[in-house]
PAKOL-645911 format. One record per residue: residue in three letters; x, y, z of N, C-alpha, C in turn. Coordinates in steps of 0.001 Angstrom, whole numbers, padded with zeros to 6 digits, always signed. Example, Ala and Ser with C-alpha at 12.3 -4.5 7.8 and 13.67 -1.06 7.14 Angstrom:
2
ALA+013190-005690+007800+012300-004500+007800+013200-003300+007800 SER+012850-002250+007080+013670-001060+007140+012900+000030+007870 
END
This chain:
419
UNK-031819+013157-026819-031176+012749-025649-031281+013993-024849 UNK-031210+013748-023681-031408+014681-022470-030032+014715-021860 UNK-030045+016022-021030-028850+016463-020395-028732+015714-019191 UNK-029963+015125-018793-029902+014242-017509-029180+013026-017862 UNK-029625+012540-019009-028627+011193-019603-027299+011489-019362 UNK-026909+012513-020134-025373+012791-020068-024791+013154-018825 UNK-025469+013643-017940-025119+013887-016458-024892+012574-015731 UNK-025819+011710-015984-025710+010381-015388-024719+009647-015995 UNK-024305+009825-017066-023282+008988-017798-021901+009324-016971 UNK-021855+010703-016989-020565+011331-016397-020398+010856-015040 UNK-021547+010900-014015-021510+010517-012825-021081+009020-012869 UNK-021559+008188-013649-021520+006643-013580-020332+006503-013950 UNK-019439+007023-015116-018150+006925-015492-017200+007179-014328 UNK-017295+008351-013626-016531+008643-012456-016458+007636-011282 UNK-017777+007415-010811-017859+006135-010125-017435+004760-010461 UNK-017216+004530-011635-017067+003115-011965-015535+003223-011963 UNK-014870+004234-012440-013485+004146-012691-012783+004264-011358 UNK-013518+004738-010508-012924+005118-009134-013227+003774-008285 UNK-014293+003158-008470-014563+001997-007543-013860+000584-008357 UNK-013397+000774-009591-012674-000658-010233-011180-000285-009948 UNK-010674+000845-009612-009310+001077-009700-008533+000049-008912 UNK-009078-000138-007629-008325-001366-006865-008127-002694-007456 UNK-009393-002885-008029-009355-004177-008995-008187-004203-010018 UNK-008044-003215-010698-007247-003001-011925-005904-002974-011279 UNK-005482-002208-010071-004350-002208-009798-003608-003516-009123 UNK-004565-004061-008337-004202-005525-007892-004014-006601-008911 UNK-004631-006559-010166-004453-007270-011175-003575-007047-012216 UNK-002691-005743-011946-001941-005313-013078-000722-005987-013034 UNK+000104-005642-014191+001317-006526-014739+002321-005971-013493 UNK+002227-004761-013073+003364-004474-011857+003098-005124-010752 UNK+001856-005483-010438+001776-006124-009037+002044-007669-009046 UNK+001598-008239-010527+002132-009423-010734+003525-009664-010652 UNK+004449-008670-011444+005894-008711-011317+006387-008775-009942 UNK+005641-008120-009287+006065-007955-007327+005832-009414-006891 UNK+005262-010332-007317+005137-011624-007104+006186-012528-007690 UNK+007031-012056-008547+008015-012942-009080+007601-013582-010208 UNK+006309-013554-010788+005884-014244-012014+005775-015691-011570 UNK+005328-015826-009990+004971-017074-009650+003670-017551-010335 UNK+003340-018806-010339+002228-019311-010684+001136-018834-009499 UNK-000019-019035-010148-001123-018556-009113-001243-019578-007995 UNK-001556-019435-006692-001604-019951-005697+000134-020561-005123 UNK+000791-019814-005371+002069-019816-005146+002851-018687-004627 UNK+003676-018694-003559+004458-017680-002982+005621-017332-003697 UNK+005766-016207-004214+007099-015783-004659+007921-015104-003469 UNK+009217-015527-003050+009782-014824-001962+010809-013932-002371 UNK+010744-012345-002061+011638-011521-002332+012871-011595-001326 UNK+014135-012060-001654+015225-012629-000841+015871-011183-000470 UNK+015689-010068-000887+016363-008820-000632+015586-007796-000436 UNK+016022-007099+000471+015444-005646+000757+015094-004987-000456 UNK+013967-004311-000706+013734-003400-001898+014894-002109-001834 UNK+014975-001827-003017+015827-000594-003105+015409+000290-004209 UNK+016175+001029-004716+015813+002197-005628+015427+001550-007112 UNK+015850+000493-007374+015630-000286-008643+014153-000711-008902 UNK+013537-001056-007798+012304-001525-007576+011206-000397-008064 UNK+010353-000914-009022+009499+000271-009618+008072-000537-009849 UNK+007754-001530-009254+006571-002235-009454+005496-001843-008404 UNK+005758-001733-007061+004809-001349-006018+005090-000089-005380 UNK+004116+000602-005518+004224+002144-004904+004534+001977-003366 UNK+005618+003036-002766+005946+003279-001391+006103+001727-000947 UNK+007192+001209-001169+007626-000072-000546+008350+000243+000526 UNK+008457-000605+001568+009299-000462+002523+011007-000972+002365 UNK+011760-000655+003225+013073-001067+003287+013385-001676+004619 UNK+012381-002411+005476+012630-002960+006462+012134-004332+006561 UNK+011398-004879+005672+011025-006367+005410+011276-006824+004143 UNK+011530-008245+004476+011468-008990+003134+009922-009075+002876 UNK+009544-009268+001856+008263-009438+001050+008153-010818+000642 UNK+007094-011364+000641+006569-012587+000021+005197-012371-000523 UNK+005037-012592-001645+003971-012387-002492+003152-013192-003161 UNK+001863-013529-003200+001098-014649-003972-000463-014017-004232 UNK-000570-014321-005622-001827-014065-006242-002561-015532-005877 UNK-003687-015428-005503-004418-016629-005045-005865-016586-005833 UNK-006207-017645-006557-007737-018039-006977-008440-018985-006562 UNK-009349-018607-005653-010262-019790-005025-011406-020364-005713 UNK-011220-020236-006901-012460-020548-007740-012444-022013-007780 UNK-011436-022748-007722-011346-024101-007659-011198-024811-006471 UNK-011316-024268-005195-011246-024825-004079-010248-024078-003231 UNK-010095-024513-001798-009343-023962-000801-007879-023806-001283 UNK-006979-023240-000412-005674-023117-000285-005273-023227+001137 UNK-004059-023725+001244-003751-023722+002581-002461-023072+003013 UNK-002414-022082+003753-001455-021422+004248-000806-021703+005599 UNK+000482-021789+005563+001406-022118+006550+002371-020825+006783 UNK+002482-020603+008198+003569-019653+008829+004187-020302+009604 UNK+005631-019903+009660+006644-020540+010369+006683-019784+011758 UNK+007280-020619+012863+007597-019884+014074+008576-018616+013718 UNK+008213-017497+014188+009081-016333+014080+009536-015677+015563 UNK+009097-016365+016557+009589-015666+017906+009162-014365+017967 UNK+010206-013622+018518+009975-012219+018616+010138-011063+017315 UNK+010561-012048+016162+010687-011313+015057+009402-010941+014425 UNK+009236-009691+014063+007922-009188+013307+007736-009846+012198 UNK+006569-010515+011972+006005-011365+010857+004645-011021+010633 UNK+004276-010512+009268+002666-010464+009221+002185-011002+007895 UNK+001245-011765+007513+000628-012148+006297-000750-011390+006202 UNK-000736-010346+005208-001879-009606+004988-002838-010278+004036 UNK-004152-010359+004045-004788-011360+003050-005650-010171+002470 UNK-005693-009747+001609-006545-008662+000769-007493-009343-000196 UNK-008686-008715-000177-009515-009230-001205-009335-008548-002443 UNK-010157-008640-003531-009953-008048-004910-010067-006599-004660 UNK-010324-006073-003674-010872-004621-003893-009956-004064-002886 UNK-008841-004645-002310-007576-004216-001537-007943-004024-000105 UNK-008973-004798+000347-009370-004768+001969-008606-005724+002629 UNK-007948-005349+003536-007497-006356+004506-008332-007264+005227 UNK-008689-008440+004819-009822-008997+005554-009266-009849+006777 UNK-007989-010342+006737-007284-011023+007683-005801-010740+007592 UNK-005298-010552+008918-003984-010516+008969-003469-011731+009864 UNK-002535-012557+009584-002102-013398+010333-000570-012949+010733 UNK-000077-013581+011884+001184-013113+012411+001489-012550+013757 UNK+002373-011976+014011+002777-011408+015577+001597-010723+016113 UNK+000809-009917+015667-000135-009207+016516-001359-010022+016604 UNK-001772-011007+015883-002899-011602+015889-002990-012982+016035 UNK-001933-013572+015771-001717-015023+016057-000468-015473+016769 UNK+000475-014673+016955+001528-014857+017736+002670-015167+017055 UNK+003800-015637+017804+005016-015941+017096+005209-017292+016888 UNK+004147-018225+017113+004395-019586+017082+004186-020200+015778 UNK+003702-019285+014768+003442-019789+013498+001936-020742+013474 UNK+001599-021565+012356+000523-022046+012197-000078-022552+010792 UNK-001112-023103+010902-001660-023449+009550-003347-023128+009272 UNK-003726-022560+008202-004930-021972+008176-005373-022458+006809 UNK-006624-022515+006527-007419-022928+005410-008043-021700+004919 UNK-007892-021374+003620-008519-019815+003131-009383-020518+001933 UNK-010625-020182+002430-011758-020711+001374-012597-019359+000686 UNK-013082-019517-000397-013784-018791-001164-015346-018154-000474 UNK-015800-017429-001176-016974-016707-000483-018215-017807-000350 UNK-018201-018775-001304-019298-019919-001036-018974-021055-000648 UNK-017709-021239-000350-017287-022617+000082-017876-022923+001627 UNK-017932-024152+001834-018414-024537+003307-017316-024473+004338 UNK-017380-024036+005321-016429-023883+006344-015884-025100+006719 UNK-014398-025088+007207-013593-026300+007356-012772-026416+008376 UNK-013378-026128+009420-012760-026212+010822-012360-024925+011484 UNK-011845-025080+012564-011469-023574+013412-010615-022731+012818 UNK-009706-023247+012160-008571-022581+011416-008906-021974+010127 UNK-010363-021803+009805-010658-021545+008398-011035-020152+008338 UNK-010589-019523+007211-010736-018154+006819-011323-017953+005615 UNK-012447-017044+005562-013285-017045+004295-012856-015519+003746 UNK-012332-015863+002456-012357-014632+001751-013678-013886+000929 UNK-013889-012862+001173-015098-011961+000650-014994-011987-000948 UNK-013853-012413-001497-013817-012604-002987-013108-013904-003722 UNK-013370-013902-004773-012611-015491-005206-011004-015069-005399 UNK-010779-014019-005760-009196-013572-006023-008657-012690-004601 UNK-007501-013238-004415-006840-012664-002926-005525-012474-003212 UNK-004916-011156-002781-003377-011067-002690-003014-011444-001360 UNK-001931-012162-001251-001332-012477-000155-000095-011741+000048 UNK+000402-010817+000895+001451-010486+000994+002022-010353+002627 UNK+003260-011211+002664+003950-011279+003889+004998-010356+004012 UNK+005158-009753+005426+006360-008954+005630+007099-009829+006705 UNK+008455-009688+006732+009411-010474+007701+010345-009241+008179 UNK+010507-008913+009068+011359-007821+009726+012759-008463+009430 UNK+013834-007548+009176+015116-007602+009068+015805-006686+009774 UNK+016423-006973+011008+016888-006221+012113+018166-005450+011469 UNK+018812-005894+010312+019959-005072+009949+020743-005984+008902 UNK+021860-005550+008411+022516-006579+007338+022854-007908+007954 UNK+023200-007879+009313+023689-009112+009878+022766-010089+009937 UNK+021292-009611+009848+020248-010406+010260+019622-010930+009104 UNK+020161-010650+007748+019300-010952+006568+019160-012490+006345 UNK+020267-013220+006489+020219-014755+006438+019135-015415+007370 UNK+018970-014911+008574+018160-015291+009650+016636-015080+009357 UNK+016572-013759+008683+015136-013501+008421+014789-014320+007053 UNK+015764-014621+006084+015337-015438+004959+015008-016702+005427 UNK+015582-017322+006434+015083-018533+006746+013884-018595+007398 UNK+013514-017579+007989+012039-017646+008637+011136-017563+007302 UNK+011413-016437+006477+010782-016457+005189+010443-017822+004284 UNK+011370-018550+004547+011301-019514+003647+010135-020783+004278 UNK+009832-020409+005574+008808-021161+005971+007120-020762+005812 UNK+007110-019739+005005+005917-019048+004547+005474-019934+003273 UNK+004592-020531+003333+004090-021457+002112+002661-021641+001824 UNK+002297-022063+000903+000841-022425+000344+000746-023690-000539 UNK-000345-024020-000520-000655-025442-001104-002139-025231-001525 UNK-002202-025227-002893-003505-025117-003476-003794-025795-004923 UNK-005052-025463-005575-005047-026045-006886-004101-025217-007754 UNK-003588-025778-008813-002661-025200-009822-003470-024614-010796 UNK-003256-023268-011230-004425-022641-012147-003441-021903-013105 UNK-004073-021627-014245-003386-020835-015222-003498-019087-014821 UNK-002422-018474-015475-002334-017050-015057-003573-016345-015654 UNK-004220-015478-014931-005275-014804-015519-004880-013973-016918 UNK-005633-013564-017728-005276-012801-018925-004888-011425-018546 UNK-004368-010640-019430-003961-009179-018890-005369-008399-018795 UNK-005094-007156-018007-006309-006285-017961-005658-004703-018360 UNK-006732-003968-018502-006357-002745-018962-005634-001769-017629 UNK-004758-000893-017716-004264-000373-016737-004912+001006-016573 UNK-004559+001684-015540-005609+003009-015122-005439+004047-016030 UNK-004356+004069-017079-004373+004888-017919-005121+004759-019532 UNK-005322+003271-019717-006445+002897-020650-007370+003514-021086 UNK-007713+003788-022625-008910+004282-022907-010052+003798-022097 UNK-011113+004724-022083-012070+004310-021176-012969+003006-021377 UNK-013138+002678-022665-013602+001551-023146-013038+000326-022532 UNK-011467+000253-022925-010809-001010-022281-010803-001204-020822 UNK-010627+000126-020008-010733+000144-018661-011916-000442-018232 UNK-013126-000254-018669-014342-000249-018167-014857-001751-018564 UNK-014213-002140-019589-014316-003768-020048-013503-004597-018941 UNK-012345-004139-018550-011611-004919-017755-012353-004802-016354 UNK-012631-003463-015998-013543-003580-014716-014736-004568-014609 UNK-015390-004460-015681-016519-005295-015942-016400-006857-015549 UNK-015295-007067-016055-014703-008732-016038-014394-009052-014362 UNK-013525-008065-013985-013013-008370-012678-014216-008211-011678 UNK-015132-007274-012036-016481-007221-011064-017157-008437-011009 UNK-017390-009168-012160-018146-010402-012474-017438-011621-011798 UNK-016026-011514-011814-015266-012514-011057-015198-012427-009606 UNK-015561-011377-009202-015430-010968-007643-016782-009913-007423 UNK-017679-010352-007366-019080-009442-007215-018939-008759-005819 UNK-019138-007337-005952-019157-006321-004770-020176-006895-003686 UNK-020034-006571-002570-020929-006856-001376-022359-006213-001574 UNK-023208-006532-000864-024533-005905-000955-024514-004393-000484 UNK-023493-004240+000330-023274-002923+000977-022829-001938-000016 UNK-022436-002053-001241-022100-001330-002162-023121-001070-003278 UNK-024363-001225-002758-025434-001409-003745-025772+000161-004027 UNK-025615+001058-003261-025853+002530-003634-024968+002931-004780 UNK-023583+002809-004689-022808+003236-005795-022796+002412-007296 UNK-023318+001109-006917-023841+000236-008188-024807+000851-008967 UNK-025746+001264-008099-026906+001981-008792-026437+003244-009665 UNK-025603+004053-008981-024942+005097-009681-024149+004677-011212 UNK-023532+003708-010976-023012+002917-012105-023950+002484-013116 UNK-025121+002043-013009-026048+001257-013471-026067+001964-015171 UNK-026261+003274-015530-026173+003602-016831-025150+003010-017938 UNK-023860+002423-017233-022851+001991-018353-023332+000463-018773 UNK-024250+000117-017936-024460-001370-018362-023259-002445-018273 UNK-022704-002246-016931-021341-003203-016842-021616-004655-016611 UNK-022886-005165-016250-023288-006274-016233-023202-006962-017672 UNK-023417-006441-018642-023268-006942-020120-022717-005509-020959 UNK-021462-005352-020746-020890-004399-021215-020690-004219-022618 UNK-021232-003117-023390-021208-003042-024937-020674-001371-025025 UNK-019462-001325-025226-019009+000165-025297-019757+000909-026793 UNK-019995-000269-027878-020608+000334-029046-022069+001045-028923 UNK-022566+000914-027869-024012+001070-027821-024004+002730-027550 UNK-023047+003347-027334-023095+004669-026693-022859+005594-027905 UNK-023482+006830-027840-023640+007664-029053-022129+008502-028712 UNK-021716+009454-029700-020655+010401-029469-020782+010940-028385 UNK-022210+011792-028250-022201+012523-026813-022246+011803-025658 UNK-022629+010628-025925-022520+009790-024446-021155+009466-024156 UNK-020239+009134-025433-019069+008713-025103-017910+009973-024573 UNK-018550+011264-025045-017796+012482-024617-018360+012663-023031 UNK-019451+012342-022579-020058+012338-021300-019138+011368-020348 UNK-018881+010083-020797-018307+008987-020114-016870+009470-020007 UNK-016166+009954-021128-014795+010271-021060-014641+011522-020230 UNK-015674+012289-019918-015315+013421-018989-015346+012843-017614 UNK-016323+012043-017232-016166+011300-015894-015080+010602-015641 UNK-014318+009901-016435-013251+009280-016325-012117+010124-016214 UNK-011897+011246-017104-010823+011952-016454-011005+012897-015255 UNK-011988+013060-014718-012035+013867-013559-011784+012806-012320 UNK-012291+011565-012540-011707+010409-011839-010341+010350-011553 UNK-009886+010172-012609-008125+009951-012622-007824+011233-011801 UNK-008114+012304-012167-007367+013568-011485-007842+013545-010031 UNK-009069+013055-009619-009190+013122-008164-008295+011922-007469 UNK-008086+010672-008316-007541+009722-007689-005884+010145-007337 UNK-005593+010652-008481-003822+011107-008406-003467+011926-007358 UNK-004331+012435-006445-004191+012970-005194-003575+012203-004198 UNK-002578+012630-003277-001715+011916-002635-002421+010628-001842 UNK-002072+009265-002035-002470+008047-001212-002076+008324+000384 UNK-002581+007710+000987-002265+007514+002388-002319+008871+003196 UNK-003375+009622+002521-003455+010977+002856-004733+010805+004383 UNK-004320+011769+005127-005283+011774+006495-006182+012957+006530 UNK-006892+013274+007572-007733+014418+007606-007085+015787+007962 UNK-006132+016251+006983-005380+017366+007070-003885+017116+007737 UNK-002996+018071+007684-001884+018040+008492-001951+018333+009900 UNK-001118+017770+010615-001376+017873+012051+000413+018162+012575 UNK+000715+019318+012912+002142+019803+013228+003067+019287+011944 UNK+002476+019346+010966+003326+018905+009635+003208+017331+009063 UNK+002422+016967+009636+002072+015320+009545+000843+014931+009010 UNK+000389+014075+008172-000967+013356+008235-000787+012039+008835 UNK-001994+011685+009531-002301+010528+010043-003398+009742+009340 UNK-003126+008327+009114-003971+007871+008514-005583+007837+008822 UNK-006493+007752+008150-007809+007524+008444-008017+006122+008855 UNK-009123+005817+010094-009291+004699+010468-009448+003673+009526 UNK-010049+004038+008559-010613+003230+007259-009351+002810+006407 UNK-008180+003156+006855-007270+002813+005906-006934+001272+005914 UNK-006986+000399+004681-006748-000852+004619-008122-001737+004791 UNK-009131-001000+005318-010345-001779+005318-011672-000571+005260 UNK-011799-000516+003680-012117+000677+003443-013681+000970+003257 UNK-014439-000070+003560-015934-000029+003422-016207+000708+002231 UNK-016890+001746+002514-017758+002585+001309-016824+003767+001095 UNK-015532+004020+001541-014636+005173+001228-014051+005029-000023 UNK-014884+004869-001220-014375+004589-002594-013122+005409-002963 UNK-013349+006793-002706-012342+007668-003369-011086+007791-002176 UNK-011164+007546-001143-009969+007258-000218-009083+005723-000883 UNK-010010+004863-001253-009393+003552-001588-008767+003574-002740 UNK-009379+004458-003875-008614+004611-005090-007489+005261-004857 UNK-007412+006348-003926-006298+007224-004168-004943+006306-003316 UNK-005360+005470-002358-004536+004768-001830-003691+003617-002599 UNK-004792+003173-003626-004340+001998-004627-003267+002858-005581 UNK-003106+003946-005817-002257+004652-006396-001084+004933-005637 UNK-001215+005489-004660-000166+005941-003810+000397+005237-002704 UNK-000384+004175-002371+000195+003254-001149-000396+001731-001222 UNK-000691+001204-002156-001145-000186-002494-000816-000956-001515 UNK-001332-001740-000968-001541-002768-000164-001173-002410+001286 UNK-001429-001225+001608-001384-000292+002855-002037-001141+003999 UNK-001341-001396+005170-002051-002239+006200-002917-001514+007230 UNK-003902-001800+007787-004672-001095+008683-003902-000214+009825 UNK-004315+000461+010394-003499+001314+011344-003121+000547+012793 UNK-004141-000386+013080-003650-001239+014194-002274-002131+013936 UNK-002088-002377+012845-000819-003125+012154+000316-002233+011980 UNK+000076-001129+011241+001182-000263+011130+000349+001125+010742 UNK+001038+002295+011135+000705+003383+010672+001627+004216+009879 UNK+000995+004864+008869+001616+005306+007935+001642+007111+007940 UNK+002697+007774+008432+002563+009284+008414+003364+010130+007404 UNK+002680+010910+006518+003573+011508+005529+003541+012971+006427 UNK+004931+013462+005828+005173+014880+006322+005151+015852+005234 UNK+004695+017136+005718+004576+018176+004618+005811+018924+004387 UNK+005986+018784+003098+007208+019610+002773+006682+021182+002178 UNK+007684+021821+001561+007270+023228+001271+006887+023546-000027 UNK+006870+022284-000834+006501+022512-002429+005049+021822-002399 UNK+004660+021955-003734+003311+021650-004300+003286+020034-003901 UNK+002197+019397-003781+001899+017948-003432+002583+017619-002094 UNK+002942+018341-001493+003592+018127-000116+005149+017729+000034 UNK+005343+017881-001151+007058+017543-001416+007904+018470-000622 UNK+009148+017843-000605+010360+018510+000064+011368+018994-001070 UNK+012057+020375-000685+012878+020697-001834+014317+019979-001581 UNK+014622+019328-002667+015980+018508-002595+017190+019124-002529 UNK+017163+020596-002651+018299+021391-002370+018613+021930-001083 UNK+017537+021600-000242+017662+022068+001177+018081+021090+002145 UNK+018314+021569+003435+018860+020742+004260+017578+020805+005404 UNK+017293+019383+006109+016042+019465+006964+016607+018708+008214 UNK+015994+018772+009173+016218+018035+010323+015110+017575+010858 UNK+014735+016217+011443+013714+015852+012384+014413+015426+013760 UNK+013906+016153+014699+014450+015959+015938+013391+015521+017019 UNK+013759+014378+017415+012742+013704+018817+013531+014114+020009 UNK+012764+014926+020812+013291+015342+022197+013367+013872+023021 UNK+014266+013975+024059+014408+012786+024823+013294+012196+025392 UNK+013001+010843+025260+012050+010142+025726+010541+010558+025044 UNK+010711+010975+023873+009589+011027+022955+009885+010519+021744 UNK+010285+009402+021534+010356+008550+020450+009335+007982+020246 UNK+008758+007477+019053+007455+006979+018650+007188+005627+019546 UNK+006031+005727+020337+005561+004570+021060+005030+003382+020021 UNK+005601+002419+019935+005591+001172+019156+005855-000197+019659 UNK+005162-001219+019458+005491-002315+020055+006274-003191+019060 UNK+006779-002447+017863+007613-003388+016994+008756-002442+016576 UNK+008633-001652+015337+009681-001002+015019+008820+000383+014183 UNK+010021+001356+014005+009601+002323+012966+010725+002675+012403 UNK+010296+003524+011147+011331+003846+010185+010863+005189+009297 UNK+011739+006024+009058+011497+007042+008050+011973+006821+006730 UNK+011105+006717+005913+011401+006443+004332+011497+007843+003357 UNK+012425+007845+002440+012571+008868+001747+012206+008356+000118 UNK+011154+009208-000624+011088+008475-001927+010993+009748-002937 UNK+011511+009431-004081+011110+010403-005372+009593+010432-005703 UNK+008972+011328-006120+007543+011010-006599+007454+011260-007933 UNK+006457+010314-008671+006372+010412-010081+005100+011637-010271 UNK+005104+011764-011566+003854+012643-011846+002656+012317-011638 UNK+002290+010791-011687+001016+010327-011295+000762+009919-009809 UNK+001711+010332-009172+001392+010043-007795+001904+008898-006979 UNK+003090+008423-007567+003374+007150-006855+004804+007545-006395 UNK+005204+006549-005532+006635+006986-004912+007383+005781-004657 UNK+008717+005998-005064+009822+004758-004973+010897+005455-004621 UNK+011987+004734-003756+013271+005050-003491+014040+005483-004454 UNK+015016+006664-003829+015767+007292-004777+017348+006738-004466 UNK+018122+006728-005723+019575+006247-005548+019924+007151-004888 UNK+021060+007016-003880+022119+007690-003027+023274+007112-002700 UNK+024402+007739-002243+025763+007319-002140+025711+006278-001164 UNK+024824+006494-000118+025018+005439+000919+024307+004256+000625 UNK+023380+004105-000162+022655+002888-000379+021511+002867+000806 UNK+021124+003849+001412+020293+004287+002654+018912+004785+002252 UNK+017943+004025+002377+016565+004465+001858+015658+004718+002862 UNK+016029+004264+004117+015301+004488+005360+016012+004578+006591 UNK+015694+005178+007641+016424+005547+008465+015255+005201+010094 UNK+015645+004509+011005+014832+004432+012208+015458+003744+013367 UNK+014563+002941+014319+015153+002623+015600+016312+001334+015545 UNK+016174+000893+014253+017143-000371+013786+018315+000045+013258 UNK+018362+001309+012725+019473+001569+011756+020688+001464+012637 UNK+021814+000665+011904+023208+000501+012475+023866+001961+012693 UNK+024289+001763+014060+025296+003271+014334+024473+004598+014772 UNK+023233+004264+014877+022272+005537+014955+022719+006072+016227 UNK+023043+007498+016221+023596+008226+017412+022682+009105+018207 UNK+022412+008908+019277+021535+009808+020047+022471+010989+020693 UNK+021808+012025+020925+022557+013321+021570+022909+012949+023091 UNK+023626+013616+023774+024079+013689+025063+022736+013323+026009 UNK+021556+014282+025729+020603+014332+026554+019536+013347+026169 UNK+019751+012432+025181+018841+011321+025011+018066+011750+023839 UNK+018160+012713+023111+017280+013358+022092+017923+012629+020916 UNK+017158+012788+019781+017448+012038+018411+017269+013168+017234 UNK+018317+013261+016587+018454+014304+015490+018599+013057+014175 UNK+017413+013402+013328+017954+012832+011762+017962+013832+011021 UNK+019152+013734+010077+019600+014838+009154+018970+014453+007721 UNK+018504+015275+007094+017835+014687+005738+018245+015936+004579 UNK+018655+015570+003563+019164+016239+002591+020208+015750+001279 UNK+020267+016476+000210+021188+016178-000716+022581+016184-000361 UNK+023056+017142+000187+024538+017242+000859+024642+016335+002272 UNK+025810+015866+002429+025956+015299+003589+026228+016184+004771 UNK+025483+016086+005754+025594+017062+007140+026887+017148+007929 UNK+027879+016397+007479+029356+016291+007785+029316+014874+008524 UNK+030891+014475+008471+031052+013196+009110+030548+012768+010318 UNK+030443+013803+011478+030101+013581+012545+028466+013171+012647 UNK+027850+013290+011505+026511+013324+011720+025961+012368+010576 UNK+026958+011631+009925+026423+010997+008758+025661+009610+009228 UNK+026034+008989+010339+025053+007827+010687+023766+008122+010913 UNK+023271+009430+011053+022032+009748+011284+021518+010678+010015 UNK+022265+010534+008843+021775+011087+007647+020772+010201+006826 UNK+019914+010959+006340+018852+010392+005271+019042+011035+003764 UNK+020155+010515+003068+020361+011331+001678+019037+011420+000792 UNK+018807+012492+000287+017969+012916-000672+018501+013175-002135 UNK+017648+013070-002856+017973+013527-004304+018060+015139-004459 UNK+018536+015538-005317+018584+017147-005517+017300+017375-005927 UNK+016454+016658-006332+015093+016882-006884+013852+016790-005925 UNK+012731+017223-006047+011666+017139-004916+011540+015749-004250 UNK+011211+015402-003225+011099+014086-002481+010006+014012-001359 UNK+009492+012993-001155+008369+012790-000204+009116+011970+000999 UNK+008455+012185+002340+008840+011600+003235+007718+010867+004142 UNK+007772+009537+004372+006774+008870+005252+007479+008170+006253 UNK+006626+008106+007491+007240+007251+008315+006103+006271+008818 UNK+006926+004783+009062+006039+003991+009280+006434+003709+010902 UNK+004989+003272+011167+005113+002791+012982+004499+001383+012905 UNK+005327+000363+013143+004621-001029+013284+004240-001455+014647 UNK+002865-001923+014735+002308-002364+015791+002472-000982+016834 UNK+001678+000185+016410+001693+001435+017211+001065+000973+018794 UNK+001656+001661+019637+001059+001711+020974-000249+002452+020871 UNK-001135+002471+021960-002643+003298+022191-002199+004689+021759 UNK-001046+005452+022557-000942+006644+022440-000806+007220+021035 UNK-000002+006331+019963+000176+006717+018790-001222+006579+017873 UNK-001853+005173+018112-002849+004751+017402-004163+005767+017651 UNK-004258+006242+018709-005472+007043+019204-005140+008726+019228 UNK-004130+009199+018883-003983+010486+018596-003091+011239+019867 UNK-003001+010533+020761-002278+011270+022133-000796+011583+021973 UNK-000157+010760+020879+001206+011229+020597+001153+011822+019242 UNK+001942+012786+018945+001990+013482+017583+003787+013658+017517 UNK+004014+013391+016152+005360+013410+015725+005733+015081+015643 UNK+007074+015419+015958+007514+016524+016030+007620+017126+014351 UNK+007569+018276+014127+007692+018668+012818+009026+018776+012294 UNK+009252+018493+010879+010359+018672+010347+010764+020126+010004 UNK+012175+020397+010390+012564+021673+010261+013424+022033+009303 UNK+013291+023100+008410+014248+023366+007102+015300+024233+007778 UNK+016457+023828+007733+017760+024436+008351+018048+025650+007296 UNK+018124+025587+006061+018687+026670+005563+017453+027724+004903 UNK+017945+028863+004619+016965+029839+004173+016034+029491+002987 UNK+014893+029833+002941+013936+029638+001874+014296+030351+000605 
END
């Protein structure tokens, strides 16, 4: 056995683990639970805003109701219907098995009048002008319906009820290995998912790197102990690489990251795609929503929960968006995921629709962030934090060109007490 063979297997394992991670995550029990255990080709409607008890999908928002469906197009098309939403933000993201958003329906693209579309698989014949072709047999459909505040919840639910689907009734798929599974189980699940959802021709180069694993007819028993060790080394390195923060951009600018243009439609950005699958699964493309992460003073860009912080927007310099924005606070897990933290106000995000938000006399806006209350006079603008490290993400839906193209930059978050 040659060193070249072992090195090729290590490279192949790293590439395969990274390449298949979105397939694994989108098929995971957690993602299925997010769909409410609904049958395949059926929407499950989340009737309440997500809070700190939700632990299925990383970096959820607290601004929209979610409706989720896992779709299997192997037995024929499905019909999708959206209701009239008027001025209310509504989007239905259609993601292929590799988490690429291949179509988004709703406010930005199809307008507020609703409509009906036919979704077909990669080999089906087209069926009219409102026909959408999926690149893969399996699709995750995720709708977001804006809630303007507690007073608006019932009206938002009424719109949500009009998000529907009709298609062949199919049995739920079998379980897949998780991202922490042993190498042989993980690669066996990856091989099956790739067989069900063949990669595009443009992935040919990385598939060549993965070829020594024989995923077309995967048999882990054919590898020698030395080869197994080489594969395990590649998998371990891939895991470490992917657990770096999802939704990252090209460095921090004034204390914030901005998303890559490839977010949500990843092409050959396999490492970025894997990282987002862990830290921001189901992220939308920037033209639909921009996700900016703030840099704290702790490792992994986290903030010190024992400190007090302020985000100050000068007058007339709030985010340029055509829909809405919100600042979300999350506690971080060791494997790079983010979930809301329990707090005395039950407030997980603050933004342009927050009830009672107070602007300063000069028109500027301060958001106070920390574990301790900033005082009764500032509490309307307080985003409570745990005493432990936390992360801050800002979402901007339907960004205007100044934000989308980098002419507008967020102000840096300021630490108020001594380091």
